[in-house]
C-alpha positions as CSV (number, residue, x, y, z in Angstrom):
1,X,-9.4,-23.4,-9.3
2,X,-11.7,-23.8,-6.3
3,X,-9.2,-25.7,-4.3
4,X,-6.0,-23.8,-5.0
5,X,-4.1,-22.1,-2.2
6,X,-1.6,-19.3,-2.2
7,X,1.3,-21.7,-2.0
8,X,-0.1,-24.0,-4.6
9,X,-0.6,-21.2,-7.1
10,X,2.9,-20.0,-6.6
11,X,4.3,-23.5,-7.1
12,X,2.2,-24.0,-10.2
13,X,3.2,-20.7,-11.8
14,X,6.8,-20.5,-10.8
15,X,8.0,-23.9,-9.7
16,X,9.6,-24.5,-6.3
17,X,12.5,-22.1,-5.6
18,X,12.0,-20.2,-8.9
19,X,10.5,-17.1,-7.6
20,X,12.7,-14.7,-9.6
21,X,13.4,-16.8,-12.7
22,X,10.3,-16.2,-14.7
23,X,9.1,-14.2,-17.7
24,X,6.2,-12.0,-16.5
25,X,4.5,-12.5,-19.9
26,X,4.5,-16.2,-19.4
27,X,2.9,-15.9,-16.0
28,X,0.3,-13.2,-16.7
29,X,0.0,-13.3,-20.5
30,X,-0.3,-9.9,-22.2
31,X,-2.2,-8.5,-19.2
32,X,-0.5,-5.7,-17.4
33,X,-0.9,-4.4,-13.9
34,X,-3.8,-2.0,-13.6
35,X,-3.0,1.7,-13.1
36,X,-5.2,4.5,-11.8
37,X,-5.0,8.2,-12.0
38,X,-3.8,10.4,-9.1
39,X,-6.6,13.1,-9.3
40,X,-4.4,16.1,-8.4
41,X,-2.0,15.5,-11.3
42,X,-3.3,13.0,-13.8
43,X,-0.2,10.8,-13.2
44,X,-1.0,7.1,-13.3
45,X,0.0,4.8,-10.5
46,X,0.0,1.0,-10.5
47,X,-2.7,-0.3,-8.1
48,X,-0.5,-2.8,-6.2
49,X,2.4,-1.6,-4.2
50,X,4.6,-2.7,-1.3
51,X,4.2,-1.8,2.3
52,X,7.0,-2.0,4.8
53,X,5.5,-2.6,8.2
54,X,4.9,-6.1,9.7
55,X,7.2,-8.8,8.3
56,X,9.1,-6.4,6.1
57,X,10.1,-4.4,9.2
58,X,11.1,-7.6,11.0
59,X,13.4,-8.7,8.3
60,X,14.8,-5.2,7.9
61,X,16.1,-5.5,11.5
62,X,18.2,-8.6,10.7
63,X,21.6,-8.9,9.2
64,X,20.4,-10.7,6.0
65,X,18.2,-8.5,3.9
66,X,18.6,-10.5,0.7
67,X,15.0,-11.4,0.7
68,X,13.9,-7.8,0.7
69,X,16.0,-7.1,-2.3
70,X,14.2,-9.9,-4.1
71,X,10.9,-8.4,-3.1
72,X,11.8,-5.1,-4.7
73,X,13.1,-6.9,-7.8
74,X,9.8,-8.8,-8.2
75,X,7.9,-5.5,-7.6
76,X,9.7,-3.7,-10.4
77,X,9.9,-6.6,-12.8
78,X,6.2,-6.8,-12.9
79,X,5.3,-3.2,-13.5
80,X,4.7,-2.0,-9.9
81,X,6.4,1.1,-8.5
82,X,4.8,2.1,-5.3
83,X,6.7,1.6,-2.0
84,X,5.2,2.9,1.2
85,X,7.3,3.3,4.3
86,X,7.8,5.5,7.4
87,X,10.6,6.4,9.8
88,X,8.3,4.9,12.5
89,X,8.6,1.4,10.9
90,X,11.8,0.6,12.6
91,X,14.7,0.0,10.1
92,X,12.3,-0.3,7.1
93,X,12.9,3.1,5.5
94,X,16.7,3.1,6.0
95,X,17.2,-0.5,4.9
96,X,14.9,-0.2,1.9
97,X,16.6,3.0,0.8
98,X,20.0,1.3,0.9
99,X,18.7,-1.6,-1.1
100,X,17.3,0.4,-3.9
101,X,20.2,2.9,-4.0
102,X,22.8,0.0,-4.2
103,X,20.7,-1.7,-7.0
104,X,20.2,1.6,-8.9
105,X,16.4,1.4,-8.5
106,X,15.8,4.7,-6.7
107,X,14.4,6.5,-9.7
108,X,12.2,3.6,-10.7
109,X,10.1,3.8,-7.5
110,X,7.2,5.9,-6.4
111,X,8.6,6.5,-2.9
112,X,6.0,7.3,-0.3
113,X,7.0,8.0,3.3
114,X,5.6,9.8,6.3
115,X,6.4,12.4,9.0
116,X,5.3,12.5,12.6
117,X,7.6,14.1,15.2
118,X,5.9,17.4,15.9
119,X,3.8,17.9,19.0
120,X,0.2,16.9,19.4
121,X,-2.5,17.8,21.9
122,X,-0.8,19.6,24.8
123,X,2.7,18.7,23.5
124,X,4.9,21.5,22.2
125,X,5.0,21.6,18.4
126,X,8.5,20.8,17.2
127,X,8.8,21.9,13.5
128,X,12.6,21.7,13.5
129,X,12.4,18.0,14.3
130,X,9.8,17.5,11.6
131,X,12.1,19.2,9.0
132,X,15.0,17.1,10.2
133,X,13.0,13.9,9.8
134,X,12.0,14.9,6.2
135,X,15.6,15.8,5.4
136,X,16.8,12.4,6.7
137,X,14.2,10.7,4.4
138,X,15.5,12.7,1.4
139,X,19.1,11.8,2.3
140,X,18.3,8.1,2.6
141,X,16.7,7.7,-0.8
142,X,19.3,9.9,-2.4
143,X,16.9,11.9,-4.6
144,X,16.2,15.6,-4.8
145,X,12.5,14.9,-4.5
146,X,10.4,12.3,-2.8
147,X,7.1,11.4,-4.5
148,X,4.9,11.5,-1.4
149,X,5.2,12.4,2.2
150,X,2.1,12.1,4.5
151,X,1.4,13.2,8.1
152,X,1.5,9.9,9.9
153,X,-1.7,9.1,11.9
154,X,-2.7,12.8,11.9
155,X,0.2,13.8,14.1
156,X,-0.1,17.6,14.7
157,X,-1.5,18.2,11.2
158,X,-1.4,22.0,11.4
159,X,2.3,22.0,12.1
160,X,3.4,19.2,9.9
161,X,1.1,19.8,6.9
162,X,2.4,23.4,6.8
163,X,6.0,22.1,6.6
164,X,5.1,19.6,3.9
165,X,3.6,22.5,1.8
166,X,6.8,24.4,2.3
167,X,8.8,21.4,1.0
168,X,6.4,20.9,-1.9
169,X,6.8,24.5,-2.9
170,X,10.6,24.0,-2.9
171,X,10.2,21.0,-5.2
172,X,11.4,18.5,-2.6
173,X,8.0,16.7,-2.4
174,X,5.8,16.0,-5.3
175,X,2.6,15.0,-3.4
176,X,1.5,15.5,0.2
177,X,-1.2,14.0,2.4
178,X,-2.3,12.5,5.7
179,X,-2.9,9.0,7.0
180,X,-4.7,7.4,9.9
181,X,-5.1,3.7,10.8
182,X,-7.3,4.5,13.9
183,X,-11.0,4.7,13.5
184,X,-11.3,7.0,16.4
185,X,-9.5,9.6,14.2
186,X,-12.0,9.3,11.4
187,X,-14.0,12.4,12.4
188,X,-10.8,14.4,12.4
189,X,-9.8,13.0,9.0
190,X,-13.2,14.1,7.6
191,X,-12.7,17.6,8.9
192,X,-9.2,17.7,7.4
193,X,-10.4,16.5,4.0
194,X,-13.0,19.2,4.0
195,X,-10.7,22.1,4.8
196,X,-7.3,21.1,3.4
197,X,-6.1,20.7,-0.2
198,X,-4.5,17.2,-0.2
199,X,-3.1,15.0,-2.9
200,X,-3.4,11.7,-0.9
201,X,-4.8,10.1,2.1
202,X,-3.9,6.7,3.5
203,X,-6.4,4.6,5.5
204,X,-7.0,1.0,6.5
205,X,-9.4,-0.8,4.2
206,X,-10.2,-4.4,3.9
207,X,-13.2,-6.7,3.1
208,X,-13.9,-7.0,6.9
209,X,-13.0,-3.4,7.7
210,X,-15.3,-1.2,5.7
211,X,-15.9,1.9,7.9
212,X,-14.2,4.3,5.6
213,X,-16.8,3.5,2.9
214,X,-19.5,5.5,4.7
215,X,-18.0,9.0,4.5
216,X,-14.2,9.1,4.0
217,X,-13.9,7.4,0.6
218,X,-16.8,9.3,-1.0
219,X,-15.4,12.6,0.4
220,X,-12.0,11.8,-1.0
221,X,-13.5,11.1,-4.4
222,X,-15.5,14.3,-4.4
223,X,-12.4,16.3,-3.2
224,X,-10.1,14.8,-5.9
225,X,-7.8,13.1,-3.3
226,X,-6.0,9.8,-4.1
227,X,-6.5,7.0,-1.6
228,X,-3.9,4.4,-0.5
229,X,-5.5,1.4,1.1
230,X,-3.5,0.0,3.9
231,X,-3.7,-3.5,5.6
232,X,-5.9,-5.1,2.8
233,X,-5.3,-8.5,4.5
234,X,-6.3,-7.1,8.0
235,X,-2.7,-7.6,9.1
236,X,-3.1,-11.4,8.4
237,X,-6.4,-11.5,10.2
238,X,-8.2,-12.4,6.9
239,X,-5.9,-15.4,6.2
240,X,-6.6,-16.8,9.6
241,X,-10.3,-16.3,9.1
242,X,-10.5,-18.3,5.8
243,X,-8.0,-20.9,7.0
244,X,-7.6,-23.8,4.6
245,X,-11.0,-23.2,2.9
246,X,-10.9,-23.4,-0.8
247,X,-11.7,-20.3,-2.9
248,X,-15.3,-20.3,-4.1
249,X,-15.6,-21.3,-7.7
250,X,-17.1,-17.9,-8.6
251,X,-13.8,-16.2,-7.7
252,X,-12.8,-17.1,-11.3
253,X,-15.3,-14.5,-12.5
254,X,-12.9,-11.8,-11.5
255,X,-9.6,-13.7,-12.1
256,X,-8.7,-14.4,-8.4
257,X,-6.6,-17.5,-8.1
258,X,-5.6,-17.2,-4.4
259,X,-7.1,-15.7,-1.2
260,X,-4.6,-12.9,-1.4
261,X,-5.9,-11.9,-4.8
262,X,-9.5,-12.3,-3.6
263,X,-8.9,-9.8,-0.8
264,X,-6.9,-7.4,-3.0
265,X,-9.4,-7.4,-5.8
266,X,-12.2,-6.7,-3.4
267,X,-10.4,-3.5,-2.3
268,X,-9.6,-2.5,-5.8
269,X,-13.2,-3.1,-6.8
270,X,-13.8,0.3,-5.1
271,X,-12.6,2.6,-7.8
272,X,-12.0,5.4,-5.4
273,X,-8.9,3.4,-4.2
274,X,-5.9,4.5,-6.1
275,X,-3.6,1.7,-4.9
276,X,-3.1,-0.7,-2.0
277,X,0.2,-1.6,-0.3
278,X,0.3,-5.0,1.4
279,X,3.5,-5.6,3.3
280,X,5.6,-8.7,2.6
281,X,9.2,-9.9,3.0
282,X,8.9,-12.7,0.5
283,X,9.2,-12.3,-3.3
284,X,6.8,-15.2,-3.9
285,X,4.1,-13.3,-1.9
286,X,4.9,-10.1,-3.7
287,X,4.2,-11.9,-7.0
288,X,1.0,-13.3,-5.7
289,X,-0.1,-9.8,-4.7
290,X,0.8,-8.4,-8.1
291,X,-1.8,-10.9,-9.5
292,X,-4.4,-9.1,-7.5
293,X,-4.0,-6.1,-9.7
294,X,-4.1,-8.0,-13.0
295,X,-7.2,-9.0,-14.9
296,X,-10.8,-8.3,-13.9
297,X,-11.9,-6.7,-10.6
298,X,-15.3,-7.3,-9.1
299,X,-18.2,-5.0,-9.7
300,X,-20.3,-3.8,-6.8
301,X,-22.8,-6.7,-6.9
302,X,-19.9,-9.2,-6.8
303,X,-18.2,-7.2,-4.0
304,X,-21.4,-7.5,-1.9
305,X,-21.3,-11.3,-2.6
306,X,-17.7,-11.4,-1.5
307,X,-18.3,-9.4,1.7
308,X,-21.3,-11.6,2.6
309,X,-19.1,-14.7,2.1
310,X,-16.5,-13.4,4.5
311,X,-18.9,-12.0,7.0
312,X,-20.5,-15.5,7.3
313,X,-17.2,-17.0,8.4
314,X,-16.4,-17.2,12.1
315,X,-13.9,-14.8,13.6
316,X,-10.8,-16.4,14.8
């Protein structure tokens, strides 16, 4: 256990080249992916999802998108449903929508996207462009209603959140919210959380990026707002930091078998987090990530131990 790597775990569990020819019960036993409640509705959402920035977006720009189809198949075969995307992620939203439509998977996914085209600061608000972007997202997925649309990186929240409320009232959006991946926007996010009625927020949250723990996550909990944790691997930063070090033996106490699962379980150990959405373009990594939402998650004492372990490593 203490010497296993992400690749070794996948080879042991699946066999080389067998990423999609497994029985999930053989791999994970009778354990199922953890789900958590969306506070505004009571609906349960699997805690591991799929993001579509980074490598996913890179592959989406290529002619061969077979790998992305296999990622979606692995996601759905293992009880996960959440897919997080945005029109700003290059070809990700368009290509992903085509994949799931062609495969007949559209209705099996919790489809989360974003909007950010209206004005900000001194720019002129452009609500018609925001509506056009939302309509395009609806058309791409081919459904009458999208599960979640959020204002991307707090882009002109008054204009765009008003439009999202309009679409929600029309039944075209089930949930709405806001996101930010910039710590300089955290004060603004706190103000929005206090004054607006939101279903979701999306923020960066990782074992070495804990700023949102101070005010934002407690406020979201108190306000009954679901939280999507983005970039749980620090956009690969954490993998570079641990390098080829073995997992500590005590990672077995919360069922982590790889570093990816170690990082994901740390995030999920904060029960205010509803789900996390690491991006990947490889089915094998998707399966590894699923393992991060199965079995035990660390308690607060263990999370402190995990944080201290990572904090003691040199930055690279």
